[in-house]
C-alpha positions as CSV (number, residue, x, y, z in Angstrom):
1,X,88.4,85.9,111.3
2,X,86.8,89.3,111.9
3,X,83.2,89.4,113.1
4,X,81.5,92.7,112.1
5,X,77.8,93.5,112.1
6,X,78.1,96.9,110.2
7,X,76.3,96.7,106.9
8,X,78.6,96.7,103.9
9,X,77.4,97.6,100.4
10,X,79.5,97.4,97.3
11,X,79.2,100.4,95.0
12,X,81.9,99.3,92.4
13,X,85.5,99.9,91.4
14,X,86.8,99.5,95.0
15,X,84.1,101.8,96.6
16,X,81.9,100.5,99.4
17,X,79.5,101.9,102.0
18,X,80.5,100.7,105.5
19,X,77.6,101.7,107.7
20,X,77.2,105.4,106.8
21,X,80.7,105.9,105.6
22,X,81.8,105.7,102.0
23,X,85.2,103.9,101.8
24,X,87.7,102.9,99.1
25,X,89.4,99.4,99.5
26,X,91.9,97.4,97.6
27,X,94.2,94.4,98.0
28,X,97.7,95.5,98.9
29,X,100.5,93.0,99.5
30,X,97.9,90.2,99.6
31,X,95.8,91.9,102.3
32,X,92.6,94.0,102.1
33,X,93.3,97.6,103.0
34,X,91.1,100.7,103.3
35,X,92.0,104.2,102.3
36,X,92.1,106.5,105.3
37,X,93.4,110.1,105.1
38,X,96.6,110.0,103.1
39,X,97.4,106.4,103.8
40,X,96.0,102.9,104.2
41,X,94.7,100.8,107.1
42,X,94.2,97.0,107.3
43,X,90.6,96.0,107.2
44,X,91.0,94.4,110.6
45,X,92.2,97.7,112.1
46,X,89.6,99.7,110.2
47,X,86.8,97.5,111.6
48,X,88.2,97.6,115.1
49,X,88.5,101.4,114.9
50,X,85.2,102.4,113.2
51,X,82.6,99.6,113.6
52,X,81.3,100.7,117.0
53,X,81.0,104.3,115.9
54,X,79.2,103.3,112.7
55,X,76.7,101.1,114.6
56,X,75.9,104.0,116.9
57,X,75.4,106.3,113.9
58,X,73.0,103.8,112.3
59,X,71.0,103.4,115.5
60,X,70.7,107.2,115.9
61,X,69.6,107.6,112.3
62,X,67.1,104.8,112.5
63,X,65.7,106.2,115.7
64,X,65.2,109.6,114.2
65,X,63.6,108.2,111.1
66,X,66.3,109.4,108.7
67,X,67.4,107.4,105.6
68,X,70.6,105.7,106.5
69,X,72.3,106.5,103.2
70,X,70.8,109.9,102.5
71,X,74.1,111.7,102.9
72,X,76.2,109.1,101.1
73,X,77.2,109.5,97.5
74,X,76.4,106.4,95.5
75,X,78.1,104.9,92.5
76,X,76.6,107.4,90.0
77,X,78.6,110.1,91.8
78,X,81.9,108.3,91.7
79,X,84.2,108.5,88.8
80,X,87.9,107.5,88.5
81,X,88.2,106.9,92.3
82,X,87.2,110.5,93.1
83,X,84.0,112.1,94.1
84,X,82.6,115.0,92.3
C-alpha cells in the first residue's frame, strides 16, 4: 500500500490533478500507470518520484496566497486526451 498526502482530483477520462500537476493515468497490464514524457510510470514510482516536490509546491503557493490550481487546465480544457 502506498501512503501519499498529495491531493488528487479527478477531472475525467483518465485526467487527474496530482498536487499542482495535471496527469493522465490508466490501467495497463492490471496496474495503474501514469503518462510521463513519451512513456508510462507505475503509480508507485510516480508517487515516490513526485510527491515530495508537489507538497513543496503546494506549501509555497499557499504561503504566497496563490490559488493552488490557477495554472492547471481543468476538464473543460481537455478533449480527446489532449490539451488545447
